[in-house]
MOPAC internal coordinates of N, CA, C and O (Angstrom, degrees):
PM7 1SCF
backbone

  N    0.0000 0     0.00 0     0.00 0    0    0    0
  C    1.4557 1     0.00 0     0.00 0    1    0    0
  C    1.5249 1   108.69 1     0.00 0    2    1    0
  O    1.2310 1   121.30 1   -44.82 1    3    2    1
  N    1.3051 1   115.11 1   135.18 1    3    2    1
  C    1.4670 1   121.95 1   176.55 1    5    3    2
  C    1.5242 1   107.50 1  -109.31 1    6    5    3
  O    1.2310 1   120.80 1   -46.98 1    7    6    5
  N    1.3196 1   116.07 1   133.02 1    7    6    5
  C    1.4663 1   121.04 1   178.17 1    9    7    6
  C    1.5233 1   109.86 1  -123.70 1   10    9    7
  O    1.2310 1   121.14 1   -44.72 1   11   10    9
  N    1.3269 1   115.42 1   135.28 1   11   10    9
  C    1.4655 1   122.45 1   174.77 1   13   11   10
  C    1.5156 1   108.16 1  -117.91 1   14   13   11
  O    1.2310 1   121.37 1   -32.85 1   15   14   13
  N    1.3199 1   114.98 1   147.15 1   15   14   13
  C    1.4612 1   120.44 1   173.10 1   17   15   14
  C    1.5163 1   108.30 1  -134.40 1   18   17   15
  O    1.2310 1   120.89 1   -42.42 1   19   18   17
  N    1.3190 1   115.91 1   137.58 1   19   18   17
  C    1.4641 1   121.05 1   175.41 1   21   19   18
  C    1.5208 1   107.70 1  -129.89 1   22   21   19
  O    1.2310 1   121.52 1   -42.50 1   23   22   21
  N    1.3243 1   114.70 1   137.50 1   23   22   21
  C    1.4592 1   121.52 1  -176.44 1   25   23   22
  C    1.5223 1   111.19 1  -101.10 1   26   25   23
  O    1.2310 1   121.52 1   -37.86 1   27   26   25
  N    1.3264 1   114.69 1   142.14 1   27   26   25
  C    1.4632 1   122.64 1   173.71 1   29   27   26
  C    1.5255 1   106.84 1  -132.72 1   30   29   27
  O    1.2310 1   120.58 1   -38.86 1   31   30   29
  N    1.3232 1   116.50 1   141.14 1   31   30   29
  C    1.4632 1   121.66 1  -179.28 1   33   31   30
  C    1.5249 1   109.74 1  -121.26 1   34   33   31
  O    1.2310 1   121.26 1   -33.28 1   35   34   33
  N    1.3273 1   115.20 1   146.72 1   35   34   33
  C    1.4553 1   119.22 1   175.38 1   37   35   34
  C    1.5230 1   109.94 1  -156.20 1   38   37   35
  O    1.2310 1   121.56 1   -25.44 1   39   38   37
  N    1.3084 1   114.61 1   154.56 1   39   38   37
  C    1.4604 1   123.03 1   175.68 1   41   39   38
  C    1.5166 1   106.75 1  -105.76 1   42   41   39
  O    1.2310 1   120.39 1   -49.13 1   43   42   41
  N    1.3220 1   116.85 1   130.87 1   43   42   41
  C    1.4602 1   118.81 1  -179.64 1   45   43   42
  C    1.5195 1   110.78 1  -159.59 1   46   45   43
  O    1.2310 1   121.47 1   -26.26 1   47   46   45
  N    1.3179 1   114.79 1   153.74 1   47   46   45
  C    1.4635 1   120.99 1   175.39 1   49   47   46
  C    1.5213 1   109.67 1  -102.92 1   50   49   47
  O    1.2310 1   121.71 1   -20.49 1   51   50   49
  N    1.3148 1   114.33 1   159.51 1   51   50   49
  C    1.4627 1   120.62 1   170.79 1   53   51   50
  C    1.5225 1   108.36 1  -157.95 1   54   53   51
  O    1.2310 1   121.42 1   -10.49 1   55   54   53
  N    1.3082 1   114.89 1   169.51 1   55   54   53
  C    1.4600 1   121.96 1   178.43 1   57   55   54
  C    1.5186 1   106.55 1  -145.95 1   58   57   55
  O    1.2310 1   120.51 1   -55.80 1   59   58   57
  N    1.3059 1   116.62 1   124.20 1   59   58   57
  C    1.4587 1   121.12 1   178.81 1   61   59   58
  C    1.5276 1   107.27 1   -92.40 1   62   61   59
  O    1.2310 1   121.57 1   -88.40 1   63   62   61
  N    1.3174 1   114.61 1    91.60 1   63   62   61
  C    1.4626 1   123.07 1  -167.11 1   65   63   62
  C    1.5280 1   114.07 1   -56.94 1   66   65   63
  O    1.2310 1   119.60 1   148.78 1   67   66   65
  N    1.3042 1   118.38 1   -31.22 1   67   66   65
  C    1.4660 1   120.83 1  -175.19 1   69   67   66
  C    1.5221 1   112.47 1  -107.89 1   70   69   67
  O    1.2310 1   120.13 1  -170.09 1   71   70   69
  N    1.3136 1   117.36 1     9.91 1   71   70   69
  C    1.4596 1   121.67 1  -179.21 1   73   71   70
  C    1.5236 1   110.22 1   -71.39 1   74   73   71
  O    1.2310 1   120.64 1   -30.08 1   75   74   73
  N    1.3128 1   116.39 1   149.92 1   75   74   73
  C    1.4638 1   120.27 1  -178.19 1   77   75   74
  C    1.5310 1   112.65 1   -99.97 1   78   77   75
  O    1.2310 1   120.54 1  -159.88 1   79   78   77
  N    1.3296 1   116.58 1    20.12 1   79   78   77
  C    1.4569 1   120.54 1   179.67 1   81   79   78
  C    1.5136 1   111.44 1  -138.82 1   82   81   79
  O    1.2310 1   121.16 1    22.15 1   83   82   81
  N    1.3284 1   115.39 1  -157.85 1   83   82   81
  C    1.4634 1   122.01 1  -175.74 1   85   83   82
  C    1.5286 1   113.71 1   -59.07 1   86   85   83
  O    1.2310 1   120.32 1   150.65 1   87   86   85
  N    1.3096 1   116.99 1   -29.35 1   87   86   85
  C    1.4722 1   119.98 1  -176.34 1   89   87   86
  C    1.5286 1   113.02 1   -68.46 1   90   89   87
  O    1.2310 1   120.30 1   172.96 1   91   90   89
  N    1.3307 1   117.02 1    -7.04 1   91   90   89
  C    1.4620 1   120.08 1   174.21 1   93   91   90
  C    1.5210 1   110.79 1   -70.60 1   94   93   91
  O    1.2310 1   120.82 1   160.19 1   95   94   93
  N    1.3359 1   116.03 1   -19.81 1   95   94   93
  C    1.4649 1   120.00 1   178.39 1   97   95   94
  C    1.5317 1   109.45 1   -86.44 1   98   97   95
  O    1.2310 1   121.18 1   -30.93 1   99   98   97
  N    1.3132 1   115.35 1   149.07 1   99   98   97
  C    1.4645 1   121.34 1   175.88 1  101   99   98
  C    1.5328 1   109.12 1   -59.57 1  102  101   99
  O    1.2310 1   120.81 1   -51.04 1  103  102  101
  N    1.3307 1   116.05 1   128.96 1  103  102  101
  C    1.4597 1   120.90 1   179.35 1  105  103  102
  C    1.5253 1   109.13 1  -157.21 1  106  105  103
  O    1.2310 1   121.02 1    -8.98 1  107  106  105
  N    1.3211 1   115.66 1   171.02 1  107  106  105
  C    1.4579 1   119.49 1  -178.87 1  109  107  106
  C    1.5096 1   112.24 1  -132.87 1  110  109  107
  O    1.2310 1   121.63 1   -11.99 1  111  110  109
  N    1.3252 1   114.49 1   168.01 1  111  110  109
  C    1.4576 1   121.89 1   179.44 1  113  111  110
  C    1.5267 1   109.31 1  -140.10 1  114  113  111
  O    1.2310 1   121.67 1   -20.87 1  115  114  113
  N    1.3083 1   114.40 1   159.13 1  115  114  113
  C    1.4628 1   122.28 1   165.05 1  117  115  114
  C    1.5280 1   104.68 1   -96.25 1  118  117  115
  O    1.2310 1   120.89 1   -86.20 1  119  118  117
  N    1.3082 1   115.90 1    93.80 1  119  118  117
  C    1.4616 1   122.52 1  -173.27 1  121  119  118
  C    1.5298 1   110.87 1   -79.40 1  122  121  119
  O    1.2310 1   121.06 1   -30.79 1  123  122  121
  N    1.3214 1   115.58 1   149.21 1  123  122  121
  C    1.4553 1   122.89 1   172.16 1  125  123  122
  C    1.5218 1   106.66 1  -128.01 1  126  125  123
  O    1.2310 1   120.62 1   -52.43 1  127  126  125
  N    1.3153 1   116.42 1   127.57 1  127  126  125
  C    1.4604 1   121.25 1   178.42 1  129  127  126
  C    1.5219 1   108.71 1  -119.79 1  130  129  127
  O    1.2310 1   121.19 1   -50.88 1  131  130  129
  N    1.3178 1   115.33 1   129.12 1  131  130  129
  C    1.4677 1   122.39 1   175.98 1  133  131  130
  C    1.5207 1   108.71 1  -108.88 1  134  133  131
  O    1.2310 1   121.03 1   -49.33 1  135  134  133
  N    1.3203 1   115.64 1   130.67 1  135  134  133
  C    1.4559 1   121.95 1   176.03 1  137  135  134
  C    1.5207 1   106.58 1  -108.85 1  138  137  135
  O    1.2310 1   120.62 1   -55.00 1  139  138  137
  N    1.3239 1   116.43 1   125.00 1  139  138  137
  C    1.4625 1   121.21 1  -177.23 1  141  139  138
  C    1.5238 1   110.55 1  -115.97 1  142  141  139
  O    1.2310 1   121.44 1   -44.59 1  143  142  141
  N    1.3263 1   114.86 1   135.41 1  143  142  141
  C    1.4599 1   121.42 1   177.97 1  145  143  142
  C    1.5208 1   108.51 1  -127.80 1  146  145  143
  O    1.2310 1   120.63 1   -27.36 1  147  146  145
  N    1.3248 1   116.39 1   152.64 1  147  146  145
  C    1.4587 1   119.89 1  -179.13 1  149  147  146
  C    1.5177 1   110.18 1  -147.83 1  150  149  147
  O    1.2310 1   121.65 1   -25.86 1  151  150  149
  N    1.3183 1   114.44 1   154.14 1  151  150  149
  C    1.4570 1   120.70 1   177.31 1  153  151  150
  C    1.5182 1   109.95 1  -167.39 1  154  153  151
  O    1.2310 1   121.62 1   -13.48 1  155  154  153
  N    1.3051 1   114.51 1   166.52 1  155  154  153
  C    1.4635 1   120.89 1  -178.26 1  157  155  154
  C    1.5192 1   113.33 1   -83.20 1  158  157  155
  O    1.2310 1   120.16 1   153.74 1  159  158  157
  N    1.3275 1   117.29 1   -26.26 1  159  158  157
  C    1.4622 1   118.60 1  -172.68 1  161  159  158
  C    1.5251 1   111.29 1  -146.54 1  162  161  159
  O    1.2310 1   121.87 1   -25.78 1  163  162  161
  N    1.3036 1   114.03 1   154.22 1  163  162  161
  C    1.4593 1   120.89 1   175.46 1  165  163  162
  C    1.5190 1   109.21 1   -87.55 1  166  165  163
  O    1.2310 1   120.85 1   -12.60 1  167  166  165
  N    1.3172 1   115.98 1   167.40 1  167  166  165
  C    1.4625 1   120.94 1   174.61 1  169  167  166
  C    1.5233 1   108.64 1   -68.75 1  170  169  167
  O    1.2310 1   120.76 1   -40.11 1  171  170  169
  N    1.3222 1   116.15 1   139.89 1  171  170  169
  C    1.4664 1   119.60 1  -172.32 1  173  171  170
  C    1.5228 1   114.04 1   -97.42 1  174  173  171
  O    1.2310 1   119.76 1   166.52 1  175  174  173
  N    1.3168 1   118.05 1   -13.48 1  175  174  173
  C    1.4572 1   118.92 1   177.96 1  177  175  174
  C    1.5217 1   110.26 1  -150.77 1  178  177  175
  O    1.2310 1   120.90 1    -5.26 1  179  178  177
  N    1.3025 1   115.88 1   174.74 1  179  178  177
  C    1.4525 1   120.82 1   178.35 1  181  179  178
  C    1.5191 1   112.85 1    86.24 1  182  181  179
  O    1.2310 1   120.65 1     4.46 1  183  182  181
  N    1.3328 1   116.36 1  -175.54 1  183  182  181
  C    1.4593 1   120.98 1  -174.40 1  185  183  182
  C    1.5327 1   113.56 1   -69.71 1  186  185  183
  O    1.2310 1   120.17 1   168.29 1  187  186  185
  N    1.3256 1   117.29 1   -11.71 1  187  186  185
  C    1.4675 1   120.22 1   178.91 1  189  187  186
  C    1.5298 1   111.18 1  -113.47 1  190  189  187
  O    1.2310 1   121.89 1  -153.21 1  191  190  189
  N    1.3348 1   113.98 1    26.79 1  191  190  189
  C    1.4626 1   120.77 1   178.90 1  193  191  190
  C    1.5264 1   109.59 1   -57.37 1  194  193  191
  O    1.2310 1   120.90 1   -39.89 1  195  194  193
  N    1.3079 1   115.88 1   140.11 1  195  194  193
  C    1.4646 1   124.61 1   179.47 1  197  195  194
  C    1.5279 1   113.51 1    71.33 1  198  197  195
  O    1.2310 1   120.28 1  -165.13 1  199  198  197
  N    1.3181 1   117.07 1    14.87 1  199  198  197
  C    1.4651 1   121.56 1   174.86 1  201  199  198
  C    1.5204 1   108.93 1  -113.11 1  202  201  199
  O    1.2310 1   120.63 1   -36.96 1  203  202  201
  N    1.3226 1   116.40 1   143.04 1  203  202  201
  C    1.4623 1   120.18 1   168.54 1  205  203  202
  C    1.5207 1   108.07 1   -73.52 1  206  205  203
  O    1.2310 1   121.05 1   123.83 1  207  206  205
  N    1.3281 1   115.59 1   -56.17 1  207  206  205
  C    1.4605 1   123.73 1   174.75 1  209  207  206
  C    1.5225 1   106.31 1  -146.00 1  210  209  207
  O    1.2310 1   120.41 1   -43.58 1  211  210  209
  N    1.2926 1   116.81 1   136.42 1  211  210  209
  C    1.4635 1   121.09 1   177.55 1  213  211  210
  C    1.5340 1   108.92 1   -67.47 1  214  213  211
  O    1.2310 1   120.49 1   -49.65 1  215  214  213
  N    1.3450 1   116.68 1   130.35 1  215  214  213
  C    1.4622 1   120.16 1   178.46 1  217  215  214
  C    1.5310 1   111.00 1   -57.14 1  218  217  215
  O    1.2310 1   120.29 1   147.55 1  219  218  217
  N    1.3126 1   117.06 1   -32.45 1  219  218  217
  C    1.4693 1   120.47 1   177.88 1  221  219  218
  C    1.5243 1   111.10 1   -63.94 1  222  221  219
  O    1.2310 1   119.96 1   145.23 1  223  222  221
  N    1.3223 1   117.69 1   -34.77 1  223  222  221
  C    1.4644 1   121.35 1   177.74 1  225  223  222
  C    1.5324 1   110.78 1   -69.29 1  226  225  223
  O    1.2310 1   120.39 1   143.77 1  227  226  225
  N    1.3282 1   116.86 1   -36.23 1  227  226  225
  C    1.4650 1   120.57 1   176.06 1  229  227  226
  C    1.5256 1   108.90 1   -64.52 1  230  229  227
  O    1.2310 1   120.75 1   133.20 1  231  230  229
  N    1.3164 1   116.17 1   -46.80 1  231  230  229
  C    1.4673 1   120.95 1  -179.97 1  233  231  230
  C    1.5267 1   111.06 1   -60.74 1  234  233  231
  O    1.2310 1   119.94 1   140.57 1  235  234  233
  N    1.3285 1   117.72 1   -39.43 1  235  234  233
  C    1.4604 1   121.70 1  -178.92 1  237  235  234
  C    1.5299 1   112.03 1   -62.19 1  238  237  235
  O    1.2310 1   120.18 1   151.68 1  239  238  237
  N    1.3229 1   117.26 1   -28.32 1  239  238  237
  C    1.4632 1   121.19 1   178.47 1  241  239  238
  C    1.5268 1   111.37 1   -86.19 1  242  241  239
  O    1.2310 1   120.22 1   135.03 1  243  242  241
  N    1.3264 1   117.18 1   -44.97 1  243  242  241
  C    1.4649 1   120.93 1  -169.71 1  245  243  242
  C    1.5261 1   113.18 1   -84.60 1  246  245  243
  O    1.2310 1   119.82 1   141.50 1  247  246  245
  N    1.3111 1   117.94 1   -38.50 1  247  246  245
  C    1.4718 1   120.75 1  -174.81 1  249  247  246
  C    1.5310 1   112.57 1   -58.68 1  250  249  247
  O    1.2310 1   118.37 1   138.70 1  251  250  249
  N    1.3250 1   120.71 1   -41.30 1  251  250  249
  C    1.4746 1   118.80 1   176.28 1  253  251  250
  C    1.5321 1   113.38 1   -60.49 1  254  253  251
  O    1.2310 1   119.86 1   144.09 1  255  254  253
  N    1.3277 1   117.87 1   -35.91 1  255  254  253
  C    1.4701 1   119.95 1   176.16 1  257  255  254
  C    1.5183 1   110.39 1   -63.68 1  258  257  255
  O    1.2310 1   120.95 1   135.78 1  259  258  257
  N    1.3309 1   115.78 1   -44.22 1  259  258  257
  C    1.4587 1   120.63 1   179.52 1  261  259  258
  C    1.5273 1   109.52 1   -63.00 1  262  261  259
  O    1.2310 1   120.46 1   129.71 1  263  262  261
  N    1.3153 1   116.73 1   -50.29 1  263  262  261
  C    1.4709 1   120.73 1  -176.18 1  265  263  262
  C    1.5227 1   113.45 1   -65.95 1  266  265  263
  O    1.2310 1   120.41 1   141.05 1  267  266  265
  N    1.3291 1   116.82 1   -38.95 1  267  266  265
  C    1.4626 1   120.56 1  -172.41 1  269  267  266
  C    1.5271 1   114.92 1   -90.93 1  270  269  267
  O    1.2310 1   120.16 1   160.12 1  271  270  269
  N    1.3484 1   117.30 1   -19.88 1  271  270  269
  C    1.4647 1   118.68 1  -174.07 1  273  271  270
  C    1.5199 1   115.75 1  -132.34 1  274  273  271
  O    1.2310 1   120.22 1   165.60 1  275  274  273
  N    1.3372 1   117.19 1   -14.40 1  275  274  273
  C    1.4586 1   118.41 1  -173.84 1  277  275  274
  C    1.5323 1   114.17 1  -118.47 1  278  277  275
  O    1.2310 1   119.99 1   128.36 1  279  278  277
  N    1.3120 1   117.63 1   -51.64 1  279  278  277
  C    1.4620 1   120.31 1  -171.10 1  281  279  278
  C    1.5279 1   112.45 1   -70.06 1  282  281  279
  O    1.2310 1   121.51 1   -59.79 1  283  282  281
  N    1.3254 1   114.72 1   120.21 1  283  282  281
  C    1.4710 1   123.51 1  -179.03 1  285  283  282
  C    1.5332 1   112.60 1    61.22 1  286  285  283
  O    1.2310 1   121.65 1  -141.57 1  287  286  285
  N    1.3190 1   114.44 1    38.43 1  287  286  285
  C    1.4630 1   121.35 1   174.48 1  289  287  286
  C    1.5220 1   109.94 1  -122.28 1  290  289  287
  O    1.2310 1   121.39 1   -17.39 1  291  290  289
  N    1.3161 1   114.95 1   162.61 1  291  290  289
  C    1.4628 1   122.00 1   170.99 1  293  291  290
  C    1.5271 1   105.74 1   -91.69 1  294  293  291
  O    1.2310 1   120.27 1   -68.73 1  295  294  293
  N    1.3250 1   117.09 1   111.27 1  295  294  293
  C    1.4601 1   121.81 1  -170.00 1  297  295  294
  C    1.5257 1   113.43 1   -64.40 1  298  297  295
  O    1.2310 1   120.01 1   151.85 1  299  298  297
  N    1.3131 1   117.59 1   -28.15 1  299  298  297
  C    1.4658 1   118.97 1   175.50 1  301  299  298
  C    1.5241 1   110.58 1   -56.59 1  302  301  299
  O    1.2310 1   121.02 1   140.77 1  303  302  301
  N    1.3345 1   115.65 1   -39.23 1  303  302  301
  C    1.4642 1   120.59 1  -178.32 1  305  303  302
  C    1.5241 1   111.92 1   -77.13 1  306  305  303
  O    1.2310 1   120.15 1   127.68 1  307  306  305
  N    1.3234 1   117.33 1   -52.32 1  307  306  305
  C    1.4705 1   119.45 1  -172.87 1  309  307  306
  C    1.5185 1   112.82 1   -72.96 1  310  309  307
  O    1.2310 1   119.98 1   152.34 1  311  310  309
  N    1.3448 1   117.64 1   -27.66 1  311  310  309
  C    1.4685 1   120.05 1   178.95 1  313  311  310
  C    1.5276 1   111.27 1  -100.75 1  314  313  311
  O    1.2310 1   120.44 1  -176.86 1  315  314  313
  N    1.3279 1   116.77 1     3.14 1  315  314  313
  C    1.4621 1   123.45 1   176.44 1  317  315  314
  C    1.5334 1   111.89 1    50.02 1  318  317  315
  O    1.2310 1   121.65 1  -122.38 1  319  318  317
  N    1.3486 1   114.44 1    57.62 1  319  318  317
  C    1.4577 1   119.86 1  -179.09 1  321  319  318
  C    1.5253 1   109.84 1  -144.10 1  322  321  319
  O    1.2310 1   120.81 1   -37.36 1  323  322  321
  N    1.3213 1   116.06 1   142.64 1  323  322  321
  C    1.4637 1   118.94 1   174.32 1  325  323  322
  C    1.5297 1   111.15 1   -90.55 1  326  325  323
  O    1.2310 1   120.45 1   178.44 1  327  326  325
  N    1.3388 1   116.75 1    -1.56 1  327  326  325
  C    1.4665 1   121.83 1   178.34 1  329  327  326
  C    1.5385 1   109.82 1  -141.45 1  330  329  327
  O    1.2310 1   119.70 1  -116.63 1  331  330  329
  N    1.3445 1   118.18 1    63.37 1  331  330  329
  C    1.4694 1   119.51 1  -179.54 1  333  331  330
  C    1.5357 1   111.28 1   -78.15 1  334  333  331
  O    1.2310 1   121.35 1  -105.80 1  335  334  333
  N    1.3200 1   115.02 1    74.20 1  335  334  333
  C    1.4583 1   123.03 1   178.71 1  337  335  334
  C    1.5309 1   110.11 1   -72.28 1  338  337  335
  O    1.2310 1   120.68 1    -9.36 1  339  338  337
  N    1.3088 1   116.30 1   170.64 1  339  338  337
  C    1.4719 1   119.99 1   174.36 1  341  339  338
  C    1.5182 1   110.33 1   -58.69 1  342  341  339
  O    1.2310 1   120.56 1   140.49 1  343  342  341
  N    1.3242 1   116.53 1   -39.51 1  343  342  341
  C    1.4620 1   120.93 1   179.06 1  345  343  342
  C    1.5257 1   110.76 1   -61.61 1  346  345  343
  O    1.2310 1   120.95 1   135.04 1  347  346  345
  N    1.3165 1   115.78 1   -44.96 1  347  346  345
  C    1.4609 1   121.09 1   179.52 1  349  347  346
  C    1.5289 1   110.55 1   -62.33 1  350  349  347
  O    1.2310 1   120.45 1   134.73 1  351  350  349
  N    1.3321 1   116.75 1   -45.27 1  351  350  349
  C    1.4706 1   121.57 1  -177.05 1  353  351  350
  C    1.5223 1   110.51 1   -65.47 1  354  353  351
  O    1.2310 1   120.08 1   137.02 1  355  354  353
  N    1.3284 1   117.44 1   -42.98 1  355  354  353
  C    1.4658 1   120.61 1   179.70 1  357  355  354
  C    1.5251 1   111.22 1   -62.66 1  358  357  355
  O    1.2310 1   120.24 1   135.54 1  359  358  357
  N    1.3235 1   117.16 1   -44.46 1  359  358  357
  C    1.4718 1   120.67 1   179.12 1  361  359  358
  C    1.5183 1   110.76 1   -66.57 1  362  361  359
  O    1.2310 1   120.36 1   136.75 1  363  362  361
  N    1.3301 1   116.92 1   -43.25 1  363  362  361
  C    1.4646 1   121.02 1   178.28 1  365  363  362
  C    1.5251 1   110.38 1   -58.24 1  366  365  363
  O    1.2310 1   120.29 1   130.75 1  367  366  365
  N    1.3338 1   117.05 1   -49.25 1  367  366  365
  C    1.4637 1   121.11 1  -178.90 1  369  367  366
  C    1.5279 1   110.86 1   -61.87 1  370  369  367
  O    1.2310 1   120.33 1   136.99 1  371  370  369
  N    1.3222 1   116.98 1   -43.01 1  371  370  369
  C    1.4620 1   120.40 1   178.69 1  373  371  370
  C    1.5234 1   110.96 1   -56.00 1  374  373  371
  O    1.2310 1   120.58 1   131.09 1  375  374  373
  N    1.3154 1   116.49 1   -48.91 1  375  374  373
  C    1.4720 1   120.28 1  -176.72 1  377  375  374
  C    1.5328 1   112.82 1   -70.51 1  378  377  375
  O    1.2310 1   119.99 1   154.02 1  379  378  377
  N    1.3146 1   117.62 1   -25.98 1  379  378  377
  C    1.4697 1   121.10 1   174.54 1  381  379  378
  C    1.5279 1   111.48 1   -73.65 1  382  381  379
  O    1.2310 1   120.54 1   142.22 1  383  382  381
  N    1.3268 1   116.58 1   -37.78 1  383  382  381
  C    1.4645 1   122.42 1  -174.32 1  385  383  382
  C    1.5284 1   112.27 1   -83.62 1  386  385  383
  O    1.2310 1   119.88 1   141.01 1  387  386  385
  N    1.3143 1   117.84 1   -38.99 1  387  386  385
  C    1.4715 1   122.59 1  -171.38 1  389  387  386
  C    1.5296 1   115.12 1   -52.17 1  390  389  387
  O    1.2310 1   118.57 1   139.16 1  391  390  389
  N    1.3242 1   120.34 1   -40.84 1  391  390  389
  C    1.4698 1   118.18 1  -179.34 1  393  391  390
  C    1.5333 1   113.36 1   -63.81 1  394  393  391
  O    1.2310 1   120.30 1   158.53 1  395  394  393
  N    1.3185 1   117.03 1   -21.47 1  395  394  393
  C    1.4637 1   121.25 1  -176.44 1  397  395  394
  C    1.5260 1   113.30 1   -99.93 1  398  397  395
  O    1.2310 1   120.44 1   161.00 1  399  398  397
  N    1.3223 1   116.76 1   -19.00 1  399  398  397
  C    1.4670 1   121.55 1  -179.29 1  401  399  398
  C    1.5320 1   108.03 1  -134.12 1  402  401  399
  O    1.2310 1   120.13 1   -92.01 1  403  402  401
  N    1.3278 1   117.36 1    87.99 1  403  402  401
  C    1.4671 1   120.11 1  -175.35 1  405  403  402
  C    1.5273 1   114.11 1   -62.18 1  406  405  403
  O    1.2310 1   119.89 1   162.73 1  407  406  405
  N    1.3220 1   117.82 1   -17.27 1  407  406  405
  C    1.4694 1   121.03 1   179.12 1  409  407  406
  C    1.5310 1   112.00 1   -81.33 1  410  409  407
  O    1.2310 1   120.05 1   176.73 1  411  410  409
  N    1.3341 1   117.51 1    -3.27 1  411  410  409
  C    1.4569 1   121.68 1  -178.44 1  413  411  410
  C    1.5223 1   110.82 1   -59.14 1  414  413  411
  O    1.2310 1   120.61 1   -49.13 1  415  414  413
  N    1.3301 1   116.43 1   130.87 1  415  414  413
  C    1.4629 1   120.73 1   177.27 1  417  415  414
  C    1.5198 1   112.69 1  -120.37 1  418  417  415
  O    1.2310 1   119.66 1   155.81 1  419  418  417
  N    1.3381 1   118.26 1   -24.19 1  419  418  417
  C    1.4642 1   119.11 1  -177.55 1  421  419  418
  C    1.5198 1   111.13 1  -162.02 1  422  421  419
  O    1.2310 1   121.67 1   -24.47 1  423  422  421
  N    1.3272 1   114.41 1   155.53 1  423  422  421
  C    1.4552 1   122.58 1   169.43 1  425  423  422
  C    1.5198 1   106.50 1  -130.18 1  426  425  423
  O    1.2310 1   120.76 1   -52.25 1  427  426  425
  N    1.3212 1   116.15 1   127.75 1  427  426  425
  C    1.4556 1   121.95 1   175.48 1  429  427  426
  C    1.5168 1   108.76 1  -110.51 1  430  429  427
  O    1.2310 1   120.92 1   -39.68 1  431  430  429
  N    1.3196 1   115.84 1   140.32 1  431  430  429
  C    1.4620 1   121.73 1   178.10 1  433  431  430
  C    1.5243 1   108.06 1  -126.95 1  434  433  431
  O    1.2310 1   120.95 1   -56.49 1  435  434  433
  N    1.3245 1   115.79 1   123.51 1  435  434  433
  C    1.4580 1   122.01 1   175.49 1  437  435  434
  C    1.5220 1   107.19 1  -106.39 1  438  437  435
  O    1.2310 1   120.79 1   -57.41 1  439  438  437
  N    1.3354 1   116.09 1   122.59 1  439  438  437
  C    1.4667 1   118.20 1   176.83 1  441  439  438
  C    1.5172 1   111.13 1   -97.06 1  442  441  439
  O    1.2310 1   120.16 1   157.24 1  443  442  441
  N    1.3194 1   117.29 1   -22.76 1  443  442  441
  C    1.4622 1   122.31 1   171.31 1  445  443  442
  C    1.5220 1   107.32 1  -140.26 1  446  445  443
  O    1.2310 1   120.50 1    -4.15 1  447  446  445
  N    1.3202 1   116.65 1   175.85 1  447  446  445
  C    1.4650 1   119.53 1  -179.40 1  449  447  446
  C    1.5261 1   112.18 1   -70.82 1  450  449  447
  O    1.2310 1   119.83 1   170.23 1  451  450  449
  N    1.3279 1   117.92 1    -9.77 1  451  450  449
  C    1.4667 1   120.34 1  -179.86 1  453  451  450
  C    1.5270 1   113.84 1  -121.11 1  454  453  451
  O    1.2310 1   119.69 1   179.84 1  455  454  453
  N    1.3270 1   118.20 1    -0.16 1  455  454  453
  C    1.4680 1   120.75 1  -174.97 1  457  455  454
  C    1.5196 1   110.53 1  -132.25 1  458  457  455
  O    1.2310 1   121.14 1   -56.97 1  459  458  457
  N    1.3336 1   115.42 1   123.03 1  459  458  457
  C    1.4617 1   119.75 1  -179.47 1  461  459  458
  C    1.5132 1   110.42 1  -147.20 1  462  461  459
  O    1.2310 1   121.87 1   -14.73 1  463  462  461
  N    1.3351 1   114.02 1   165.27 1  463  462  461
  C    1.4556 1   122.19 1   178.32 1  465  463  462
  C    1.5281 1   108.06 1  -135.28 1  466  465  463
  O    1.2310 1   120.99 1   -36.46 1  467  466  465
  N    1.3248 1   115.70 1   143.54 1  467  466  465
  C    1.4664 1   121.60 1   177.83 1  469  467  466
  C    1.5271 1   108.19 1  -123.00 1  470  469  467
  O    1.2310 1   121.05 1   -53.80 1  471  470  469
  N    1.3295 1   115.60 1   126.20 1  471  470  469
  C    1.4617 1   121.58 1   173.61 1  473  471  470
  C    1.5161 1   106.07 1  -111.14 1  474  473  471
  O    1.2310 1   120.89 1   -56.20 1  475  474  473
  N    1.3262 1   115.90 1   123.80 1  475  474  473
  C    1.4647 1   118.08 1  -177.71 1  477  475  474
  C    1.5112 1   112.29 1  -134.69 1  478  477  475
  O    1.2310 1   122.62 1   -19.83 1  479  478  477
  N    1.3127 1   112.59 1   160.17 1  479  478  477
  C    1.4622 1   123.68 1  -179.35 1  481  479  478
  C    1.5088 1   109.85 1   -69.44 1  482  481  479
  O    1.2310 1   120.10 1   180.00 1  483  482  481

């Protein structure tokens, strides 16, 4: 099995409206999102020979989502949720990316350097 991971970073605010702690207040994070893909074999010919998936192809799918809906946005608004938790964001990103990258196996979202969530197939 071959596994690839590509990292994307974004700054964004959110507010967990129904939370019973500090996260109920408006706040932001320096988010890190990892996109993971896996497969049994690399491509055997053509310009992407010996690659499972070209990192540029991963970027072409994920970067527009980051730029248009995540980076420097209020996630409650752009993701239409009153509780855009790390779990919610990871699942949302997975379902947005999967139709375009069939090798996708997981999306990880780090909201702090010690707290992360992984959504996987």
